[in-house]
DOTIBA-196805 format. One record per residue: residue in three letters; y, z, x of N, C-alpha, C in turn. Coordinates in steps of 0.05 Angstrom, whole numbers, padded with zeros to 5 digits, always signed. Atoms other than C-alpha are relative to their C-alpha. Layout:
N
ALAYZXYZXYZX ...
//
This chain:
346
MET+00018-00022+00008+00313+00867-02387-00012+00013+00025 LYS+00012-00010-00023+00279+00873-02319+00019+00017+00016 ILE-00021-00015-00015+00344+00896-02286+00005+00027-00014 THR-00004-00024+00015+00355+00947-02341-00022+00020+00004 LEU+00023-00018-00003+00285+00976-02335+00000+00011+00029 ALA-00001-00009-00028+00292+00979-02259+00021+00022+00004 LEU-00021-00020-00002+00357+01018-02266-00008+00026-00013 VAL+00010-00024+00014+00325+01066-02316-00019+00015+00018 TRP+00020-00013-00018+00268+01079-02267+00014+00013+00023 LEU-00014-00011-00023+00315+01089-02208+00015+00025-00008 SER-00015-00024+00009+00358+01138-02248-00019+00023-00004 TRP+00020-00021+00005+00296+01177-02269-00010+00012+00027 CYS+00010-00008-00026+00271+01179-02198+00020+00019+00014 ILE-00021-00015-00014+00337+01205-02171+00004+00027-00014 SER-00006-00025+00014+00349+01257-02225-00023+00019+00000 SER+00024-00017+00001+00278+01283-02228-00007+00011+00027 ALA+00008-00009-00026+00266+01287-02154+00021+00018+00013 MET-00022-00016-00010+00333+01323-02144+00006-00008+00028 ALA-00007+00006-00027+00345+01328-02070-00022-00015+00015 ALA+00023+00013-00014+00276+01302-02051+00001-00030-00004 ALA-00001+00029+00000+00273+01229-02033-00027-00011-00011 CYS+00024+00013+00008+00223+01182-02066-00015-00010+00025 VAL+00016+00008-00023+00166+01167-02017-00014-00026-00007 PRO+00015+00024+00005+00139+01096-02013-00030+00006+00001 VAL+00029-00006+00003+00065+01098-02034-00016-00025-00002 ILE+00020+00020+00004+00008+01050-02024-00025+00014-00009 TYR+00021-00015+00013-00049+01070-02069-00024-00018-00003 SER+00025+00015+00002-00121+01045-02063-00019+00016-00018 THR+00016-00014+00020-00167+01061-02121-00023-00018-00010 ASP+00022+00015+00013-00234+01041-02151+00003+00001-00030 LEU-00007+00001+00029-00200+01038-02219-00012-00025-00012 MET+00013+00023+00013-00238+00993-02267+00002+00004-00030 HIS+00003+00000+00030-00241+00974-02341-00019-00022-00008 PRO+00009-00027+00008-00291+00985-02371-00004+00018+00024 HIS+00000-00018-00023-00289+01046-02328-00027+00005+00012 VAL+00024-00010-00014-00341+01067-02277+00002+00030+00000 ASP-00004-00029+00002-00311+01137-02273+00028+00004-00012 PRO-00026-00003+00012-00254+01157-02320+00020+00016+00016 ASP-00019-00016-00015-00224+01204-02269+00022-00017+00013 ASP-00019+00018-00014-00190+01144-02236+00025-00005-00018 HIS-00022+00004+00019-00147+01134-02299+00018+00025+00000 PHE-00016-00025-00001-00125+01207-02298+00017+00001+00025 ASP-00013-00001-00026-00107+01200-02225+00025-00018+00001 LEU-00022+00019-00001-00064+01138-02233+00023+00009-00018 VAL-00021-00010+00018-00027+01168-02292+00016+00022+00014 CYS-00014-00022-00014-00010+01230-02250+00018-00012+00021 LEU-00017+00012-00021+00016+01186-02194+00025-00013-00012 TYR-00023+00012+00014+00061+01147-02242+00019+00021-00010 ALA-00016-00021+00012+00086+01213-02269+00016+00016+00021 MET-00014-00015-00021+00110+01240-02201+00025-00014+00008 PRO-00025+00013-00007+00183+01225-02190+00003-00005+00029 GLU-00001+00005-00029+00173+01230-02115-00014-00025+00008 ALA+00018+00022-00008+00123+01173-02116+00013-00027-00007 ASP-00010+00028+00003+00155+01104-02105-00024-00018+00005 VAL+00025+00015-00003+00090+01066-02117+00007-00029+00005 ARG-00007+00027-00008+00098+01001-02080-00023-00020-00003 ALA+00023+00018+00001+00027+00973-02084-00025+00016-00009 ILE+00026-00011+00009-00040+00987-02118-00021-00020+00009 ILE+00022+00016-00010-00103+00961-02085-00025+00007-00017 LEU+00023-00004+00018-00163+00952-02132-00025-00004+00017 ASP+00022-00002-00018-00223+00972-02091-00025-00015-00011 GLN+00025+00013+00007-00291+00936-02091+00005-00026-00015 GLY-00010+00025+00012-00266+00865-02104-00020-00014-00019 GLU+00019+00015+00017-00330+00835-02132-00004+00014-00027 ARG+00003-00014+00026-00337+00889-02186+00024-00003-00017 GLN-00024+00003+00016-00265+00879-02206+00000-00024-00018 SER+00001+00024+00017-00282+00810-02234-00012+00006-00027 LYS+00012-00007+00025-00324+00843-02288+00012+00026-00012 HIS-00012-00025+00008-00286+00909-02292+00029+00001+00009 PRO-00027+00003-00012-00213+00890-02282+00018+00025-00002 GLY-00019-00023-00001-00171+00949-02260+00029-00008-00006 PHE-00027+00009+00007-00110+00905-02274+00008+00011-00028 LYS-00007-00007+00028-00114+00926-02348+00015+00027-00001 PRO-00015-00025+00001-00096+01000-02339+00026-00001+00016 VAL-00025+00003-00015-00043+00980-02287+00021-00013-00018 TRP-00018+00013+00019-00012+00933-02339+00010+00020-00020 GLN-00008-00020+00021-00012+00989-02390+00020+00020+00011 LEU-00019-00020-00011+00022+01039-02345+00026-00012+00009 ASN-00025+00014-00006+00073+00989-02320+00016-00004-00026 TYR-00014+00004+00025+00089+00974-02393+00012+00026-00011 LEU-00009-00025+00011+00094+01047-02413+00024+00011+00015 THR-00022-00011-00016+00141+01065-02356+00022-00020+00006 GLY-00020+00020-00006+00179+00999-02351+00001-00007+00029 ARG+00001+00006-00029+00157+00990-02279-00014-00026+00005 HIS+00013+00026-00007+00131+00929-02242-00015+00003+00026 VAL+00015-00005-00025+00083+00957-02191-00021-00022+00003 PRO+00020+00021-00005+00042+00901-02160-00027+00011+00006 ALA+00028-00007-00006-00034+00905-02156-00014-00024+00010 ALA+00015+00022-00012-00083+00864-02117-00029+00009+00003 VAL+00028-00005-00002-00159+00859-02115-00007+00001+00030 GLY+00008-00004-00028-00191+00884-02050-00024-00015+00009 LEU+00022+00013-00014-00246+00862-02004-00026+00002-00017 ARG+00025+00001+00016-00314+00842-02033-00022+00016+00013 ASP+00023-00011-00013-00362+00868-01981+00006+00024+00018 PRO-00004-00022-00019-00371+00931-01939+00005-00011+00028 LEU-00005+00008-00028-00347+00927-01867-00027+00000+00015 LYS+00025+00002-00016-00402+00906-01818+00000+00019+00024 THR-00003-00019-00023-00376+00950-01761+00026+00015-00005 PRO-00025-00015+00003-00322+01002-01755+00025-00016+00007 GLU-00023+00015-00009-00277+00951-01721+00004-00026-00016 ASP-00001+00025+00015-00289+00895-01772+00027-00003-00014 ARG-00026+00006+00013-00224+00862-01795-00004-00015-00026 ALA+00008+00012+00026-00261+00828-01853+00014-00027-00004 LEU-00013+00026+00002-00227+00761-01838-00018-00022-00010 ASP+00019+00020+00009-00291+00724-01856-00007+00003-00029 GLN+00006-00003+00029-00292+00749-01928+00017-00021-00015 PRO-00013+00021+00016-00271+00699-01983+00030+00006-00004 ALA-00029-00002+00002-00196+00685-01991+00008+00016-00025 GLU-00008-00013+00025-00195+00711-02063-00002+00030+00001 TYR+00003-00029-00004-00213+00780-02037+00017+00011+00022 GLN-00017-00008-00022-00161+00783-01982+00027+00012-00010 ASN-00026-00008+00010-00102+00800-02027+00007+00030+00003 GLY-00005-00029-00003-00111+00875-02023+00010+00007+00028 VAL-00008-00005-00028-00107+00877-01947+00028-00012+00005 HIS-00026+00013-00003-00049+00827-01949+00022+00017-00012 LEU-00021-00016+00013-00011+00871-01998+00006+00026+00015 ILE-00005-00024-00016-00020+00933-01955+00018-00007+00024 LEU-00015+00007-00024+00006+00898-01893+00028-00010-00007 GLN-00026+00010+00008+00063+00863-01930+00018+00023-00009 THR-00016-00023+00009+00085+00928-01962+00010+00017+00024 LEU-00009-00014-00024+00086+00963-01895+00021-00015+00015 GLN-00020+00017-00014+00123+00905-01864+00028+00002-00013 ASP-00025+00002+00014+00176+00907-01918+00015+00027-00003 THR-00012-00026+00005+00188+00982-01924+00017+00009+00024 ARG-00017-00011-00021+00245+01014-01886-00009+00028+00008 GLU+00009-00027-00004+00219+01084-01894-00030+00000+00006 LYS+00029-00001-00004+00150+01106-01872-00014+00005-00027 ALA+00014-00002+00025+00099+01101-01928-00024+00019+00002 SER+00025-00015+00003+00043+01147-01951-00021-00018-00012 ILE+00023+00014+00011-00024+01114-01961-00019+00021-00012 ILE+00020-00017+00013-00071+01147-02011-00023-00017-00009 PHE+00023+00014+00011-00141+01124-02026-00019+00019-00013 VAL+00018-00017+00016-00190+01151-02078-00027-00014-00005 GLY+00026+00013+00001-00248+01103-02070-00011-00003+00028 SER+00008+00004-00028-00276+01072-02007+00025-00003+00017 ALA-00023+00004-00019-00232+01066-01945+00001-00029+00009 ARG+00004+00027-00010-00249+00992-01939+00025-00016+00006 ASP-00023+00016-00004-00183+00957-01949+00021+00013+00018 VAL-00018-00014-00018-00142+01010-01914-00009-00003+00029 VAL+00010+00002-00027-00187+01008-01853+00002-00029+00010 ALA-00002+00027-00009-00189+00932-01851+00029-00007+00007 ALA-00028+00004-00006-00113+00931-01854+00007+00013+00027 TYR-00005-00014-00025-00111+00982-01797-00011-00016+00023 ASN+00013+00015-00021-00160+00941-01756+00016-00025+00007 ARG-00015+00024-00005-00115+00880-01763+00027+00006+00013 ARG-00027-00006-00010-00048+00914-01749+00003+00030+00006 PRO-00004-00028-00006-00055+00983-01717+00029+00007+00008 ASP-00028-00005-00008+00015+00975-01689+00018+00005-00024 LEU-00015-00004+00025+00043+00969-01760-00005+00027-00012 PHE+00007-00027+00011+00006+01032-01782+00015+00021+00017 HIS-00013-00020-00017+00034+01070-01722+00030+00001-00005 LEU-00029+00002+00004+00104+01047-01738+00009+00008-00028 LYS-00009-00002+00027+00106+01051-01814-00016+00019-00018 VAL+00016-00018+00018+00053+01100-01840+00007+00029+00006 ARG-00007-00029+00000+00076+01171-01855-00025+00017+00001 SER+00025-00015+00002+00006+01196-01873-00020-00017-00014 VAL+00022+00012+00015-00062+01174-01898-00015+00024-00013 HIS+00014-00020+00015-00091+01219-01952-00025-00012-00012 GLY+00025+00012+00010-00164+01203-01965-00017+00020-00015 PHE+00018-00016+00016-00206+01234-02021-00028-00011+00003 ILE+00026+00012-00008-00274+01222-01991-00016+00020+00016 GLY+00018-00014-00018-00335+01254-01960-00008+00028-00010 GLU+00011-00027+00003-00371+01320-01956+00009+00018+00023 ALA-00014-00016-00020-00339+01378-01920-00019+00014+00019 SER+00016-00018-00016-00399+01416-01892-00030-00006+00002 THR+00029+00006+00000-00467+01385-01905-00005-00027+00011 PRO+00002+00026-00012-00481+01329-01856-00021-00019-00013 GLY+00021+00017+00012-00544+01305-01892+00007-00012-00027 PHE-00007+00010+00026-00508+01291-01957+00022-00021+00003 ARG-00019+00022-00001-00472+01224-01962+00013-00003-00027 GLU-00015+00001+00025-00418+01227-02015+00005-00029-00009 TRP-00002+00026+00013-00406+01168-02063+00020-00019+00014 ASN-00021+00018-00012-00341+01141-02032-00008-00008+00028 VAL+00009+00007-00027-00371+01144-01962-00022-00022-00003 ASN+00023+00018+00003-00433+01107-01987+00010-00028-00008 LEU-00011+00026+00007-00389+01051-02015+00005-00017+00025 ASP-00005+00014-00025-00371+01032-01943-00002+00019+00023 PRO+00004-00019-00022-00401+01075-01888+00016-00007+00025 GLN-00013+00007-00025-00371+01036-01831+00030+00004-00001 ALA-00029-00006+00004-00301+01041-01860+00005+00030+00003 PHE-00004-00029-00003-00310+01117-01863-00002+00008+00029 VAL+00002-00005-00029-00333+01118-01790+00026-00006+00014 ARG-00025+00008-00013-00270+01081-01769+00023+00018-00008 LEU-00021-00018+00010-00226+01124-01813+00001+00026+00015 MET+00001-00026-00013-00250+01188-01781+00005-00001+00030 ARG-00005+00003-00028-00242+01160-01711+00027-00011+00007 ALA-00024+00015-00005-00177+01122-01719+00024+00017+00008 ASP-00024-00014-00009-00111+01141-01688+00021-00002-00023 ILE-00018-00001+00023-00076+01155-01755+00004+00028-00009 PRO-00005-00028+00010-00044+01217-01787-00016+00005-00025 LEU+00019-00003+00022-00105+01232-01830+00001+00028-00012 TYR+00004-00024+00015-00105+01285-01884-00025-00004-00017 TRP+00027+00004+00011-00177+01292-01905-00005+00019-00023 ILE+00007-00016+00024-00194+01316-01976-00029-00006-00008 PRO+00028+00005+00008-00270+01320-01982-00004+00003-00030 CYS+00006-00002+00029-00298+01309-02052-00018+00023-00007 PHE+00018-00023+00004-00352+01361-02044-00001+00017+00025 ASP+00004-00018-00022-00366+01421-02000-00025+00017-00006 GLY+00025-00014+00005-00438+01444-01999-00020-00016-00016 GLY+00018+00017+00015-00471+01385-02033+00012-00009-00027 LEU-00009+00012+00025-00466+01349-02100+00009+00021-00020 TRP-00012-00017+00021-00422+01383-02153+00006+00029+00011 THR-00005-00026-00012-00407+01440-02104+00027+00000+00014 ASN-00026-00003-00014-00340+01465-02078+00001+00028+00011 ASN-00001-00026-00013-00343+01521-02027+00027+00005+00014 GLY-00027-00006-00010-00269+01517-02010+00014-00021+00016 HIS-00013+00021-00015-00256+01453-01972-00002-00027-00015 ALA+00003+00024+00017-00265+01403-02030+00020+00001-00023 SER-00020+00001+00022-00220+01380-02087-00013+00000-00028 PHE+00014+00002+00026-00273+01379-02142+00005+00023-00018 TRP-00001-00020+00021-00260+01415-02207-00005-00013-00027 ARG+00006+00011+00026-00274+01406-02282+00021+00009-00020 ILE-00018-00006+00022-00231+01403-02344-00012-00008-00027 ARG+00003+00011+00027-00234+01393-02419+00024-00018-00005 HIS-00023+00019+00003-00190+01333-02439+00024+00014-00013 GLY-00021-00013+00014-00150+01376-02486+00017+00019+00018 ASP-00014-00017-00018-00131+01421-02428+00024-00014+00013 VAL-00022+00014-00012-00086+01366-02401+00013-00021-00018 LEU-00010+00022+00018-00076+01317-02459+00012+00010-00026 GLU-00008-00010+00027-00060+01362-02519+00029-00007-00007 ASN-00029+00005+00005+00016+01353-02512+00011-00024+00015 ALA-00009+00025-00013+00018+01287-02475+00012-00019-00021 PRO-00012+00019+00019+00059+01230-02507-00023-00016-00013 ALA+00020+00014+00016+00021+01193-02562-00009-00026+00013 PRO+00009+00024-00013+00020+01126-02525-00019+00005+00024 LEU+00017-00007-00022-00011+01160-02465-00027+00009-00009 GLN+00026-00007+00012-00065+01191-02508-00015-00025-00008 GLN+00013+00025+00007-00079+01121-02534-00011-00014+00024 PHE+00009+00012-00026-00084+01097-02462-00028+00011+00007 PHE+00026-00012-00007-00141+01146-02450-00022-00007-00021 LEU+00020+00007+00020-00175+01131-02516-00010-00029+00004 TYR+00007+00028-00005-00173+01056-02501-00020-00001+00023 MET+00018+00000-00023-00206+01070-02434-00027+00012-00006 LEU+00025-00014+00005-00259+01119-02458-00018-00015-00020 ARG+00015+00015+00020-00280+01074-02516-00007-00028+00010 HIS+00006+00027-00011-00287+01013-02470+00011-00022-00017 GLU-00011+00019+00019-00241+00975-02516+00007-00026+00014 THR-00006+00027-00012-00229+00900-02505+00022-00014-00015 ASN-00023+00012+00014-00172+00887-02554+00025+00000+00017 ASP-00025+00001-00015-00100+00876-02532+00007+00027+00012 PRO-00004-00026-00012-00088+00931-02481+00029+00011-00004 ILE-00027-00009+00004-00013+00933-02494+00004+00008-00030 ALA-00003-00007+00028-00015+00931-02570-00014+00026-00008 SER+00015-00024+00006-00066+00987-02570+00016+00025+00005 LEU-00015-00024-00007-00016+01035-02541+00017+00011-00023 ALA-00017-00009+00023+00026+01037-02605-00016+00005-00025 ARG+00017-00004+00024-00033+01044-02652-00002+00030-00007 PRO+00004-00028+00008-00036+01109-02692-00028+00010+00005 MET+00026-00011-00005-00093+01155-02674-00010+00016-00023 SER+00011-00015+00022-00138+01181-02728-00007+00029+00008 PRO+00008-00028-00007-00154+01256-02731-00027+00001+00013 GLU+00027+00000-00012-00226+01240-02716+00000-00009+00029 ASP-00002+00010-00027-00208+01200-02654+00013+00021+00018 ARG-00014-00020-00016-00161+01254-02631-00018+00024+00007 ALA+00018-00022-00006-00213+01309-02638-00021-00008+00020 TRP+00020+00010-00019-00264+01266-02601+00012-00001+00028 LEU-00013+00002-00026-00214+01253-02545+00004+00028+00013 MET-00007-00026-00011-00192+01325-02536-00024+00017+00008 ASN+00024-00016-00006-00263+01353-02535-00016-00010+00023 GLY+00015+00011-00022-00286+01309-02479+00002+00017+00025 GLN+00000-00014-00025-00304+01339-02411+00004-00020+00023 ARG-00006+00019-00022-00283+01310-02344-00002+00014+00027 ASN-00001-00008-00028-00297+01319-02270+00025-00013+00012 LEU-00024+00010-00014-00234+01312-02229-00001+00007+00030 TRP-00002-00005-00029-00220+01306-02155+00029-00003+00010 CYS-00027+00006-00009-00147+01284-02152+00021+00011-00019 GLY-00020-00009+00019-00099+01289-02211+00025+00009+00014 ALA-00024-00009-00012-00040+01331-02190-00002+00004+00030 LEU+00003-00003-00029-00069+01339-02120+00010-00024+00015 LEU-00012+00023-00013-00043+01269-02105+00028+00007+00011 GLY-00027-00008-00009+00025+01303-02098+00000+00012+00027 LEU+00000-00011-00027+00002+01334-02033+00009-00020+00020 ALA-00009+00021-00018+00016+01267-02001+00030-00004+00000 LEU-00029+00003+00004+00088+01273-02025+00015+00027+00004 ASP-00012-00026-00005+00101+01345-02003+00004+00016-00026 ARG+00000-00015+00025+00090+01369-02075-00022+00021+00001 PRO+00021-00020-00004+00054+01436-02067-00015+00006-00026 LEU+00015-00010+00023+00000+01463-02113+00002+00031+00002 SER-00005-00029+00000+00019+01534-02132-00009+00012-00026 TYR+00007-00015+00024+00000+01588-02181+00018+00025+00000 GLU-00019-00022+00002+00055+01637-02202+00015+00003+00026 GLY-00017+00001-00024+00095+01616-02141-00015+00003+00026 LYS+00015-00003-00024+00039+01626-02091-00016-00025+00006 PRO+00015+00025-00006+00008+01566-02054-00030+00005-00003 ILE+00028-00001+00006-00063+01552-02073-00017-00015+00021 VAL+00014+00017-00019-00082+01499-02022+00018-00006+00023 ARG-00015+00009-00024-00062+01475-01953-00018-00019+00015 PHE+00016+00015-00019-00085+01430-01897+00000+00015+00026 SER+00003-00015-00025-00112+01462-01834-00014-00019+00020 PRO+00013+00017-00020-00131+01428-01768-00029+00007+00005 VAL+00028-00004-00006-00204+01418-01754-00010-00022+00018 GLU+00012+00020-00017-00244+01382-01701-00024-00013-00015 VAL+00020+00015+00015-00288+01328-01731-00011-00023+00017 ALA+00013+00023-00012-00338+01279-01702-00017-00013-00021 VAL+00016+00015+00019-00373+01224-01740-00019-00019+00016 ASP+00019+00018-00014-00436+01187-01718+00000-00028-00013 ASN+00000+00027+00009-00452+01114-01730-00012-00003-00028 GLN+00011+00000+00027-00488+01132-01795+00019+00015-00020 ALA-00021-00012+00016-00424+01165-01822-00006+00029-00006 ALA+00005-00028+00003-00451+01236-01815+00021+00016+00015 ILE-00022-00016-00012-00397+01288-01800-00011+00025+00013 THR+00004-00026-00014-00401+01345-01750+00026+00014+00003 ILE-00025-00015-00002-00348+01399-01754-00001+00017+00025 GLY-00002-00016-00024-00326+01432-01689+00004-00018+00025 LYS-00006+00014-00025-00308+01412-01618-00026-00011+00011 SER+00024+00013-00011-00358+01362-01590+00009-00026+00013 ALA-00006+00026-00012-00361+01297-01551+00008-00020-00022 GLY-00009+00020+00019-00321+01245-01588+00015+00012-00024 SER-00014-00011+00023-00289+01294-01637+00030-00004+00003 ARG-00029+00001+00000-00216+01291-01657+00010+00019-00022 THR-00011-00018+00020-00169+01334-01697+00011-00015-00024 VAL-00012+00009+00025-00154+01318-01770+00009+00024-00015 ARG-00009-00021+00017-00121+01359-01823-00017+00000-00025 ARG+00020-00001+00022-00173+01381-01874+00011+00018-00023 PHE-00007-00014+00024-00160+01405-01945-00014+00028+00000 GLU+00010-00027+00001-00169+01480-01954+00011+00015-00024 ILE-00008-00016+00023-00167+01523-02017+00005+00028+00009 GLN-00007-00027-00009-00131+01588-02003-00007+00021-00021 ASP+00007-00019+00022-00145+01620-02071-00020-00014-00018 ARG+00020+00014+00014-00211+01595-02098-00002+00009-00029 ASP+00002-00010+00027-00208+01639-02160+00020-00014-00019 ARG-00021+00012+00016-00144+01605-02184+00003-00030+00004 PHE-00003+00028-00006-00154+01535-02157-00002-00018-00024 ALA+00004+00018+00024-00182+01502-02220+00022+00004-00020 ALA-00021-00004+00019-00130+01535-02264+00026-00012+00009 ALA-00025+00011-00011-00073+01515-02218+00000-00031-00001 ALA+00002+00029+00001-00098+01443-02212+00002-00011-00028 THR-00001+00008+00028-00107+01438-02287+00028+00002-00011 ARG-00027-00004+00010-00039+01467-02302+00019-00021+00011 ALA-00018+00019-00013-00004+01421-02253-00005-00028-00011 THR+00007+00026+00012-00041+01360-02281+00010-00002-00028 ARG-00010-00001+00027-00024+01380-02352+00031-00004-00001 LYS-00029+00003+00000+00050+01386-02335+00008-00028+00006 LEU-00006+00028-00006+00051+01317-02305-00004-00018-00024 LEU+00006+00017+00023+00018+01286-02366+00019+00005-00023 GLU-00019-00006+00021+00064+01323-02414+00027-00012+00005 ASN-00027+00010-00007+00125+01298-02377-00002-00029+00010 PHE+00003+00028-00009+00099+01227-02367+00025-00016-00009 PRO-00026+00014+00005+00161+01181-02363-00003-00025-00017 SER+00002+00023+00017+00147+01136-02422+00027-00010-00009 ARG-00025+00012+00011+00203+01088-02440-00003-00003-00030 LYS+00002+00005+00029+00220+01076-02513-00015-00025-00005 GLN+00017+00023+00004+00168+01030-02539+00012-00021-00019 ASP-00007+00022+00018+00185+00962-02567-00025-00008-00016 ALA+00023+00010+00015+00141+00929-02618-00016-00019+00018 PRO+00016+00018-00017+00083+00896-02581+00001-00029-00009 
//
């Protein structure tokens, strides 16, 4: 059965990606159940739906919180729905003490995330894309342990983190591990920086990925098991996570699900790490442009050439009027075409 499912996935990857090769992906996320922020579930579903994404490893950020909010549950569900066997590991427990901290003194049960990053890089023949949507903790600790491996095997690091233009505002993901962010912004890595806000909380002045949706905008025509996946998450359910996927949805539950509102930062934008553009009527909506960035020891960013600055590629919206519509449309398309295998009886 495992061999058959693997062949099905490989066939789908080849046929859907056409001439484009699947890119090895290491994905670090603060995905949890019960959720802390439901956007993480939308993001992981989009990544699973991209035929270009050969997801090799999922790192579950904030190790100590994972014991009470296990992100393994939604990973199990998506592996089951797609017939895949993507490994996941719990990340480090504590924030880094310094930018150079390798976190070797943290308990063994929280080392698996860093180990999985390094083992995945060691094993891959092609260069991998690293994407993170929570803190940079495990990615940075892995870099601090093996910078040579990163230089040899990492195609790009795409980080959804930070504030693009307001130094006094410390964004949530930065605050989870400020020293990891300092190291990230100073490290010799191919960094593609996607700020979460630009201009302060809930603000996007053109260099952030933040936008809002109504659930029905992206879920209305998604496969029924995937709709159940989101209902299970939003209702904080604790029953069998696999059996729940085949449960019929009542009209009341469906109406409640579709009418929900959601803040998003990633969704279809994860495809930027895989050379999947975001377009509207054939015109590109976003790009990455080089910018000089310096970060102080308190994780405050300064934009522009200065002592200690370096060049990173920063996210930029080219058409702000159409950005939200384009991101929503692309996310909806991924969810509608989610590669669910034929479901067996749980």
